[in-house]
Residue, then its C-alpha position, 0 to 999 in steps of 0.5 A: m515510647a520516642i525512637p532513637s536520633a540513630a532508628r529514624k537516621g536510618g529509616r531515611a536512608d534506607r527509604t532514600r536508597l529505596t527511591g535511587r533504585l526506583t528511580l534508576a529502575l524506571l530509567r532503565i526500564r525507558e531507556q529499553l522503550m527507547l531503544v523498541g521506539n527507534a529499532a521500530e521506526a529504522s525497522k520503517m520505509t522512508y518514501q521518497t518517490a511513489l508512482i501509481v499506475g492506472a490514476g484516475s479520480g478515485l482511490s489513485a486520487s486519495l493515493a496521491r493526496l495522502f502521499a503528497v501529504n505526507g511528503v512523498e513526491v508523486a508521479l501519476a500513470a494513466r494512458q489519457t493524462d488530461k484527466l489529471a490535471a485538476l489532481c496534479a494541480d491539487t497534489g503538486a503530482r507529474a502526470f506520464a502517459c503509459d499504457a500498461a500492457d507494452p513493455d515499452a510504454v512502461d520500461r519508458l515510464f519509469a525512466e522518465v520518472t526516475a529522470a523527472l523525480a527518483v527512482p520509485d520507492l513506493v509504486v502501485f498498480n489498479p488498472s484493470a479490465r475484464v469482458r463478461g459474459p457467459i463462456a461460451e460466448l466470451d470474444r477469445q481477443a477482448v479477454w486477451d485484451a483484458l489479461r494484456v492489463t490485469t495480468y501482464g500489465s502487473f507483470l510488467v509493472g512490478q518487475a519494473a518496480a523490482r529493478g529499481m527497487l534492488q539498486l536502492g535496496r529497499g522499496a513497497i509494491l502494490f497490487t489493487g485486486a478484487s472480489a475476483s482475486v480470491k472468488g469466480y464469478a459467473l458470466s466473470a471469467s476473465f475478470a477471474m483470470g486476470k485476478f487470480g494470475q495477478r495475485g499469484l503474482a503479488q505472492a511470489m513477488a512478496r516471497e521473493l523481495a522480502p529478504k531483499n527489503i522490498h515489501v510487496a502486498h494484495f489489496v482484495i477490494d471486497g465491495g464497491i468503491r464509493s464515487q460520483r457513479h456509484v453512489e451510497p444509497a442513504d438508507r444504508p450508511d457506508s456499505t460502499l469502501d471511502p476510497d479514502a479509508i481505503a489509501q489509509s489502509y495501503w499507507a499502514v501496510a507500506n508502513q509497517p515494520r519489516s518485522a511484522w510485514t503482509w503479503e495480503i490484506e482485504l478490505r469490505p464495508w461492514l455490510e458486506t457478506f462474505 
């Protein structure tokens, strides 16, 4: 039976209207997805100047290289800057001498970095110190000196970083912790004291500064970091933490959209017990 011409035309018109509606719906969906994507990008930090305190050849070097690759100017701080020459040549970083446990030295560090580069909007604190031994035999002055580096140094650098970032209205402060940040081990009282204190500081700062657009995060490094001194056993691949992999996690946390920030993350090898 032949289909009337009017019916054929009506069918084509219906298909045309349906195609138009589908096209419009797809355009609207695409527009919404673009808005969501743009909002997520807008809520991320854009960093210009990173300061790594307690810089050396391990995790700090991995962080410096990663920051530099991503277009961030890097400042490295250490008590002895001679050891940083190769890393500076490799990354274009600037080296600054600083004792992180000395208030005047920390203030001078931030002033020098600001004058040479800019106000640091990404600050990483790495230094720590410890004294091992039975609690009854620990040298009191040595324990005090260790606490000044790990806990008081964290406070000094965190405070100086926060002062600059409050003026900027943005930034991130990242503290490097350890297994001892959450577990006190026998014969390691001073390290547990220092790291527990650092973790408490980071948590308090995160709660205070997050509403001011400053992301504070603490990293529990639960395991040995691979290095020339800490060689991985051939029969236990990936049983130590790769410093480049740790650096990737720091960068990922620093770039979290502020709608989903974390204040703490634990990193450990797949074979590490916990």
